[in-house]
Every structure is written in C-alpha cells, then in structure tokens.
C-alpha positions in Angstrom: 27.4 52.1 -98.2 27.5 48.9 -100.2 24.7 46.4 -100.8 26.1 43.9 -98.4 26.2 46.4 -95.6 22.6 47.4 -96.2 21.5 43.8 -96.1 23.4 43.2 -92.9 21.9 46.3 -91.3 18.4 45.2 -92.3 19.0 41.7 -90.8 20.3 43.2 -87.5 17.4 45.6 -87.3 14.9 42.9 -88.0 16.5 40.6 -85.4 16.4 43.4 -82.8 12.8 44.1 -83.5 12.0 40.4 -83.2 13.8 40.2 -79.8 12.0 43.3 -78.6 8.7 41.9 -79.7 9.3 38.6 -77.8 10.5 40.5 -74.7 7.5 42.8 -74.8 5.1 39.9 -75.2 6.8 38.1 -72.2 6.6 41.2 -70.1 3.0 41.7 -71.0 2.2 38.2 -69.8 4.2 38.7 -66.6 2.4 42.0 -65.9 -1.0 40.4 -66.5 -0.1 37.6 -64.1 1.1 40.1 -61.5 -2.0 42.2 -61.9 -4.2 39.1 -61.5 -2.3 38.1 -58.4 -2.5 41.7 -57.0 -6.2 41.8 -57.7 -6.7 38.5 -55.9 -4.7 39.7 -52.9 -6.3 43.1 -52.8 -9.7 41.5 -53.0 -8.9 39.1 -50.3 -7.5 41.9 -48.1 -10.6 44.0 -48.6 -12.8 41.1 -47.9 -10.9 40.3 -44.7 -10.9 43.9 -43.7 -14.6 44.3 -44.4 -15.4 41.1 -42.5 -13.3 42.3 -39.6 -15.0 45.7 -39.5 -18.4 44.1 -39.9 -17.8 41.7 -37.1 -16.4 44.4 -34.8 -19.5 46.6 -35.6 -21.8 43.6 -34.9 -20.0 43.0 -31.5 -20.0 46.7 -30.6 -23.6 47.2 -31.5 -24.8 43.8 -30.5 -28.3 45.0 -29.5 -29.0 46.5 -32.9 -27.4 43.5 -34.7 -29.4 41.0 -32.7 -32.6 43.0 -33.2 -32.1 43.3 -37.0 -31.3 39.6 -37.3 -34.3 38.6 -35.3 -36.7 40.9 -37.3 -35.4 39.5 -40.6 -35.7 35.8 -39.5 -39.2 36.5 -38.1 -40.3 38.1 -41.4 -38.8 35.2 -43.4 -40.3 32.3 -41.4 -43.5 33.8 -39.8 -44.3 36.8 -42.0 -44.5 40.5 -41.2 -48.2 40.5 -40.1 -47.4 38.4 -37.0 -44.4 40.7 -36.3 -46.6 43.7 -36.2 -49.1 42.0 -34.0 -46.4 40.9 -31.6 -44.8 44.4 -31.5 -48.2 45.9 -30.7 -48.8 43.5 -27.9 -45.3 44.1 -26.4 -45.9 47.9 -26.7 -49.2 47.7 -24.9 -47.6 45.5 -22.3 -44.8 48.0 -21.7 -47.3 50.9 -21.5 -49.3 49.0 -18.9 -46.2 48.2 -17.0 -45.2 51.9 -17.0 -48.6 53.0 -15.9 -49.1 50.5 -13.0 -45.6 49.6 -12.0 -43.3 52.6 -12.5 -41.0 51.6 -9.7 -40.0 48.4 -11.4 -40.4 49.6 -15.0 -37.7 52.3 -14.8 -34.7 50.2 -13.6 -35.6 47.1 -15.7 -36.9 48.5 -19.0 -37.4 52.3 -19.0 -33.8 53.5 -18.7 -32.6 51.0 -21.4 -35.3 51.9 -23.9 -34.8 55.6 -23.3 -31.0 55.4 -23.6 -31.4 53.5 -26.9 -33.8 56.0 -28.3 -31.8 59.1 -27.2 -28.6 57.7 -28.6 -29.9 57.2 -32.1 -32.6 59.8 -32.3 -30.9 62.7 -30.5 -27.2 62.4 -29.6 -25.7 60.4 -32.5 -27.6 62.7 -34.9 -27.2 66.1 -33.2 -24.1 65.8 -31.1 -21.6 66.4 -34.0 -23.4 69.6 -34.8 -23.3 70.7 -31.2 -19.6 69.9 -30.9 -18.8 71.9 -34.0 -20.8 74.9 -32.8 -19.0 74.8 -29.4 -15.6 74.6 -31.0 -14.8 71.0 -29.9 -13.5 69.7 -33.2 -9.9 69.4 -34.5 -9.5 70.9 -38.0 -7.4 69.1 -40.6 -4.7 71.5 -41.8 -2.9 71.6 -45.2 0.5 69.9 -44.7 2.0 71.8 -47.6 1.9 75.2 -45.8 4.1 75.6 -42.8 4.2 78.4 -40.2 6.9 81.0 -41.0 7.6 83.7 -38.5 9.5 86.9 -39.3 11.4 87.9 -36.2 11.6 91.5 -37.3 8.0 92.2 -38.4 6.4 89.7 -35.9 4.1 88.4 -38.6 3.3 84.8 -39.4 1.9 82.8 -42.3 -0.8 80.6 -40.7 -1.4 77.1 -42.1 -4.5 76.8 -44.3 -7.5 74.9 -43.0 -9.4 72.8 -45.4 -13.0 74.0 -45.8 -15.4 71.5 -44.2 -12.7 69.2 -43.0 -12.1 68.2 -39.4 -12.2 65.5 -36.9 -15.3 65.3 -34.6 -15.4 63.4 -31.3 -17.6 60.3 -31.6 -20.5 59.2 -29.3 -19.7 55.7 -28.1 -22.5 55.2 -25.6 -25.5 56.7 -23.8 -26.9 55.9 -20.4 -30.1 57.5 -19.2 -31.4 57.7 -15.6 -34.4 59.3 -14.0 -33.0 62.8 -14.3 -29.6 62.6 -16.1 -28.3 61.5 -19.5 -24.7 60.3 -19.6 -23.2 60.6 -23.1 -19.8 59.0 -23.5 -17.7 60.7 -26.1 -14.3 59.5 -27.4 -11.9 62.4 -28.0 -9.8 62.9 -31.1 -6.0 63.4 -31.0 -5.2 67.0 -29.9 -8.1 67.3 -27.4 -8.1 67.1 -23.6 -10.9 66.7 -21.1 -10.3 70.3 -20.0 -11.4 71.5 -23.4 -14.8 70.0 -22.7 -14.8 71.5 -19.2 -14.5 75.0 -20.6 -17.4 74.4 -23.0 -19.9 72.9 -20.4 -22.1 76.0 -20.4 -22.2 76.1 -24.2 -23.1 72.3 -24.3 -25.9 72.9 -21.8 -27.4 75.7 -24.0 -27.0 73.6 -27.1 -29.0 70.7 -25.5 -31.5 73.1 -24.0 -31.0 72.1 -20.4 -30.1 74.1 -17.2 -27.1 72.0 -16.2 -24.3 70.1 -17.9 -21.3 68.5 -16.3 -18.2 66.8 -17.9 -16.6 63.8 -16.2 -13.3 62.4 -17.2 -13.6 58.6 -17.7 -10.2 58.0 -19.3 -7.3 59.8 -21.1 -9.4 60.0 -24.3 -12.9 59.4 -23.0 -15.3 61.8 -21.3 -18.9 61.7 -20.2 -21.1 64.7 -21.0 -23.9 64.6 -18.4 -27.1 66.5 -19.2 -29.6 67.1 -16.4 -33.2 66.7 -17.7 -35.0 67.1 -14.4 -33.8 68.9 -11.2 -34.0 66.5 -8.3 -33.1 69.4 -5.8 -36.0 71.6 -6.7 -38.0 70.8 -3.6 -37.0 71.0 0.0 -35.3 68.0 1.6 -36.7 67.1 5.1 -34.3 66.3 7.9 -34.3 63.0 9.7 -37.1 62.4 12.2 -35.8 62.4 15.8 -38.5 59.9 16.8 -36.9 57.4 14.5 -33.5 58.0 16.0 -34.5 57.6 19.6 -33.8 53.9 19.8 -30.5 54.2 17.9 -27.2 53.8 19.8 -24.5 56.3 19.4 -21.9 53.5 19.0 -23.5 52.5 15.7 -23.0 56.0 14.2 -20.5 56.1 11.3 -18.9 59.5 11.6 -17.5 59.2 8.1 -21.0 58.8 6.6 -23.4 61.2 8.2 -26.6 61.7 6.3 -27.0 65.4 5.4 -29.4 65.7 2.5 -29.7 64.8 -1.2 -27.4 64.9 -4.3 -28.4 66.1 -7.7 -28.5 62.5 -8.8 -31.4 61.8 -6.4 -29.2 59.8 -4.0 -28.6 60.3 -0.3 -25.8 62.7 0.5 -23.4 61.5 3.2 -20.5 63.6 4.4 -17.5 62.8 6.6 -17.5 64.6 9.9 -14.6 62.7 11.5 -11.2 63.3 9.9 -12.1 66.3 7.8 -12.6 70.1 8.1 -15.2 71.9 6.0 -15.6 75.5 4.9 -19.1 76.6 3.8 -19.4 79.9 1.9 -22.5 81.6 0.8 -24.4 84.9 0.7 -27.0 85.9 3.3 -30.0 83.6 3.0 -28.2 80.9 1.0 -28.9 78.3 3.6 -25.7 77.9 5.6 -27.8 77.3 8.7 -29.2 74.0 7.2 -25.6 72.8 6.6 -25.0 73.3 10.4 -28.0 71.6 11.8 -28.7 68.7 9.3 -25.6 66.6 10.3 -26.1 67.4 14.0 -29.6 66.0 13.8 -28.2 62.8 12.2 -25.6 62.5 15.0 -28.2 63.1 17.8 -27.8 59.6 19.3 -24.0 60.0 19.4 -24.3 63.5 21.0 -26.7 62.1 23.6 -24.5 59.2 24.4 -21.4 61.3 24.9 -19.5 60.2 21.7 -19.7 63.7 20.2 -19.2 67.0 21.8 -20.3 70.0 19.8 -18.8 73.5 20.4 -20.2 76.6 18.9 -18.7 80.0 18.1 -21.6 82.3 17.2 -20.6 86.0 16.7 -24.1 87.0 15.9 -25.5 85.2 18.9 -28.7 84.1 17.0 -28.6 81.0 14.8 -26.6 78.7 17.1 -27.9 80.3 20.3 -31.3 79.1 19.4 -30.1 75.5 20.1 -27.8 76.5 23.0 -28.4 73.3 25.0 -27.0 71.1 22.2 -23.5 72.6 22.6 -20.9 71.6 25.1 -19.1 74.9 24.7 -20.5 78.2 23.4 -18.9 81.6 22.7 -20.3 84.7 21.1 -17.6 87.3 21.5 -14.0 87.4 20.2 -12.4 86.9 23.7 -14.8 84.1 24.6 -14.1 82.5 21.2 -10.3 82.7 22.0 -10.9 81.0 25.4 -13.0 78.3 23.8 -10.3 77.6 21.2 -7.6 77.5 23.9 -9.7 75.0 25.8 -9.9 72.8 22.7 -6.2 73.0 22.0 -5.5 72.1 25.6 -7.6 68.9 25.2 -5.9 68.2 21.9 -2.5 68.5 23.5 -3.5 66.0 26.2 -4.7 63.5 23.6 -1.4 64.0 21.7 0.6 63.1 24.8 -1.7 60.1 25.5 -1.7 58.5 22.1 1.5 59.9 20.3 3.4 56.6 20.6 0.4 54.1 20.6 -2.1 55.2 17.9 -2.0 57.0 14.6 -5.7 58.0 14.9 -7.4 58.5 18.3 -10.4 56.1 18.6 -13.7 57.8 19.3 -15.1 56.9 22.7 -16.9 58.5 25.6 -13.6 59.3 27.2 -12.2 60.8 24.0 -15.3 62.0 22.1 -15.3 63.5 18.6 -14.9 67.3 19.1 -16.9 69.1 16.5 -16.5 72.9 16.3 -19.2 74.9 14.5 -17.6 78.3 13.7 -20.3 80.6 12.3 -19.3 83.8 10.5 -15.7 82.9 10.8 -14.7 86.0 8.8 -16.2 88.3 11.4 -13.8 87.2 14.2 -10.7 86.8 12.1 -11.1 90.0 10.1 -13.6 92.6 11.5 -14.6 92.1 15.2 -12.2 92.6 18.1 -8.7 94.1 18.4 -5.9 93.0 16.1 -4.1 90.9 18.6 -7.2 88.9 19.4 -8.0 88.4 15.7 -4.4 87.2 15.0 -4.6 84.8 18.0 -7.9 83.4 16.8 -6.4 82.8 13.3 -3.4 81.1 14.9 -5.7 78.7 17.0 -7.8 77.9 14.0 -4.7 77.0 12.0 -3.5 74.7 14.8 -6.8 72.9 15.1 -7.2 72.4 11.3 -3.6 71.2 10.8 -3.2 69.0 13.9 -6.7 68.0 15.0 -7.7 65.6 12.2 -6.1 62.5 13.6 -6.8 63.6 17.2 -10.6 63.6 16.8 -11.1 67.3 16.2 -13.2 68.5 13.3 -14.0 72.2 12.4 -16.7 73.5 10.2 -16.5 77.1 9.3 -19.1 79.4 7.7 -18.4 82.6 5.8 -20.2 85.1 3.6 -17.1 86.7 1.9 -14.7 84.0 0.9 -11.7 86.2 0.0 -8.2 85.4 1.2 -8.1 88.6 3.3 -11.3 87.7 5.1 -10.4 84.0 5.7 -6.6 83.7 5.7 -6.9 80.0 6.8 -9.1 79.1 3.8 -6.6 76.6 2.3 -6.5 74.6 5.5 -10.1 73.3 5.0 -9.8 70.3 2.7 -13.5 70.1 1.9 -15.4 73.2 0.6 -19.0 73.9 0.0 -20.1 76.9 -2.1 -23.7 78.0 -1.8 -25.3 80.9 -3.6 -22.7 83.6 -4.2 -23.0 87.0 -5.9 -19.9 86.7 -8.1 -18.4 84.1 -10.4 -15.0 84.8 -9.0 -16.2 83.7 -5.5 -16.7 80.2 -6.9 -13.0 79.9 -7.7 -12.1 81.4 -4.3 -14.1 78.7 -2.5 -13.8 75.6 -4.6 -10.5 76.3 -6.4 -9.3 77.1 -9.9 -11.4 75.8 -12.8 -14.2 74.8 -10.5 -16.7 76.9 -12.4 -15.5 75.4 -15.7 -16.2 72.0 -14.3 -19.8 72.8 -13.6 -19.9 74.6 -10.2 -22.2 77.4 -11.2 -22.9 78.6 -7.7 -23.5 82.2 -8.8 -26.5 80.9 -10.8 -28.3 79.4 -7.8 -31.6 81.2 -7.2 -32.7 82.9 -4.1 -35.6 80.4 -3.9 -33.1 77.5 -3.5 -31.7 77.8 0.1 -29.5 74.9 1.1 -28.3 74.2 -2.5 -24.6 74.2 -3.0 -21.6 72.6 -4.7 -19.3 70.3 -2.8 -15.6 70.0 -3.8 -12.5 68.5 -2.3 -10.8 65.3 -1.0 -10.6 63.4 -4.3 -13.7 64.9 -5.9 -12.7 66.1 -9.4 -16.1 67.2 -10.6 -18.1 69.4 -8.2 -21.2 67.7 -6.7 -24.4 69.6 -6.4 -26.2 68.9 -3.2 -29.1 70.2 -1.1 -28.8 70.1 2.7 -31.8 69.0 4.7 -34.0 71.7 6.2 -34.2 71.8 10.0 -37.2 73.8 11.3 -37.1 75.7 14.5 -39.3 73.3 16.5 -37.0 70.4 15.5 -34.0 72.3 17.0 -35.9 72.5 20.3 -36.8 68.8 20.1 -33.1 68.2 19.5 -32.2 70.0 22.7 -34.5 67.7 24.6 -33.2 64.6 22.7 -29.5 65.2 23.6 -30.2 66.2 27.2 -32.5 63.3 28.0 -30.9 60.1 29.5 -31.0 57.1 27.2 -33.5 55.1 29.2 -36.1 57.8 29.3 -38.7 58.6 26.7 -39.5 62.1 25.5 -43.1 63.2 26.3 -45.1 63.7 23.2 -46.2 67.3 24.0 -43.5 68.3 26.4 -41.9 71.7 25.9 -38.2 72.3 25.8 -37.9 72.9 29.6 -40.1 69.9 30.7 -37.1 67.6 31.4 -34.1 68.2 33.6 -31.2 69.6 31.7 -27.6 68.6 32.8 -25.1 71.4 33.4 -23.2 72.4 30.3 -19.7 73.7 29.9 -20.3 77.4 29.1 -17.8 79.9 27.8 -19.1 83.4 27.4 -22.8 82.9 28.1 -25.4 81.3 30.4 -26.2 77.7 30.0 
C-alpha cells in the first residue's frame, strides 16, 4: 500500500469516527430528553393513580377519614388536652346512655360502634387467617408448568403452587345486631358462594360460636353471619286468647299468621293459605307446638266460620285433646279416608263453581279456608291399615296437595321418619320444617340437597329445645331457624271454649270447658 492510500484511509477513518461521535452525542441528548419526558409522564401517572386510590379509599372509608381529619384539625387548633377531655365526656355520656336507656342506645349508637370495633379489631385482622385455615383462598400457580397427562400410565404433573402466595377474600363491611354479626366478604375469581356454604361449620368453629350461616348477596359477594347470642334459648309464649277475643275473623291475614320467633329475634309469620307444610322431627321435638300455635292465632277466624280445621290423628291423643276445635276428626285409616273423600268432594264443588270466574277462591263464610292437620302422616300411608287403604290415602293426599292450593285447601303433615318410602308424597309439600332429627341425612330428606351445608343443622338441636326447627322452601335459599310458640294444655281447653262461643258472648273467667253450650260438629270416626 502506498503513502497516498494510507493517508486517504486515515482521513476516511477519522471522518467516520467524527460522524459516529456526532450521531452518538445527538442520540444521547435525544435519549436524555425522552427519559426526562418519560419520568414526567410516569410521575404524573403515579400521582394521578395515587390520588385516585386515596380518594376512593377516603370515600369508601368515609367514617375513618372524617374522624382522622377531625382529630388532626382539633389537635392543631385546640390542642390535644381538650380532645382528651371531650372524648372522656362523650365516653361517659355513652356509658350513661347505655345504662339508663338501652332500648334507644342499641339502634342509634350501640350497633354502629360495635360494628366499627368488630370490623377493625376482629374481622379485618383475623378473617384472612380463618379463611386460609378453612381452605377458602385461591392459590397462585406457576404459569410455567402445565398439566400433562399420560393416557397410558394415568399420571399427571401437577402445577406448582408458590409458597405463601394466594388470593384471600376481602372483608368489605360489618353490621352488628343484638345477636348476630353480618360480615360482608368479596369473593376472588375462582370462588363461588357454595364454597362458603360447605365451610360454614368450620367458620363457626374458627369464630368460636355455635352457629354460622352464609347468605349470597351477589355473584361475588356473600355475608358470613355469626350468631353471638341465641335468641331461641327460652320458650316462646303463645298469643293470649283474651287479647284476641275482640278481634274479627275478617281482619285475619292468612298469609301472615303469627307462629313464634325467628333466630334474629323477630316475629315469625307463616302462610297458611296457599301453601302446604311438612313438619318432620323425632319424638319430643315439639311438633305439637307447630300444630297449635297458628291455630291459636287464627282463633277469631275459626270462631267466625272463616276457617274450618280438620284433624287426622292416628294416635288419638294430641289432637283429640282439643277435639271441639276441629270440624272433622278421624283417628283410624278408614275414617281418615272418609274424611279425605269429604274434603275432595267439597274441593270438586268449588272447582265447578269458580273454574271460569276466579283463579283463586276468595275466603268467606260460605267457602272457608279448609285446614287439614295430618298428624303422624307416615303411620297411615306406610304402616297402619291394609295396603289398598294406604294407597287410597296417598292418592287423596296427592290430589289435595296438587289441586287444593287455589281452592282454599291447605294441608299440614307431621312425620317422624322423613324417608321417601315412609312419605311418598313428600315432594308435594312446598314448605318444609325440620325439627330435631337423629341423623344428618334426614336433614337433606326434609329440606332438600345442600340444606345442611347452608346451615340447617337440625341433627344438632338439643333435647331441651322443643319447638326449635329450620324452615325451608318457597323462595327461601338459606334455612331459617325458628321456634314455635308453646301452647299449654289449659290454653287448648280455653281455645275450645273460644271457638265454640258465639261472637257476642263473653267467656266466663273461671268457667270450665263444658260451661258453655257447644254447637254440633261434623264428626267422622269419633264422638263430638
């Protein structure tokens, strides 16, 4: 290579390096500008996002936000000693209010303060641990490992679960009443309310309470209800007949008949008109109170001829004690069949009368509500009498329960063994009540599948709790725990005199059950 070529090569190389230097310097300035712009935009985005989250948190937790702001402003302008003095005065005032005015303190202040305290001191702090212990979290899985199944060896490589990782449902609200805490929990993707139903018993044990029930509030929102105090621990008294004497039967709402108390401390009303009810429970579980409590509440309507009660009593004991209350009465299988035939004949006459005029027969003295009390229904459809008579009774019961609702006929059956073989018409009763039973499987037989998972723990009802049971059916997703009012023997005798006394007469204070004239009753299979 000549000298000229070497000089030319050096010049070209130097020019290239100079160009690269200028381009690199320009690119460095451009990247610095872009980085500065990116930092500005990222900072602005983070500020906007932080302000949005802060504002949403302030709105969602407005009580905490307002309290914190008020405390800070008070300390800044008035000082912390005045704040402590004011807080002490308010605390003493609330304590005095709670001591001397508990009826007004609880709805206005007590439940709100208790809910706030329980949320932050108990549920927000402990609920995640309870949910993890009960298996109510969704684990985050390693996306790099996929399930591979060998069709020959039937083996699989399971996806790896990250240690300590997972999504936990979040507590979004707490309400506290006199005996229940309602904890609203938002579900995470992959969970269903049925998952919480199955874990209700475990959640109750984790909280240390005897009862827990899960209610579905939305597709991804449930309420876990914890019972702190049992409102059904004591006996519920029936309505006083003296207070019902001046009531008119026309004012009775047969779709809201007072029957006892619910586990929430409210009155329990049940529909007698337009429904059929099956009550199942072991001996001594309190089925008798479920029979008499609504009849006591309907006493004015029975007296005024708006309700006619018929009784089928295979044992001839419980219902026979109040024989004069019933328009029809039967104690044997043949007499029960005759009674059912009489009811079906009346139902057929109503059908011919109203089939083209009314969709529902209006209750009146001419067409009263026919209430059938069928005690020990399993005895007559399974055990007692010949096979043809039992099959005929089953057929009549099926006709009444499928066709009698709109015609003013309502049947209430009572059974000890709720199996399908014992009560073949069990599914024709839309409303079911399960009292104390011996087996967990009986709960599902009476109340339906998954009823136990949803909180109907009827096999855990104690023998010292007669009349306590779980109600299910007709739009009720979660079983409702109720206690029917207790009706003593002397009240049943007073009821006989009440319903057989003309409206214009008064019942003597000390008169016995036979002191007033008794009208003739329609009797089937027994003396009046």
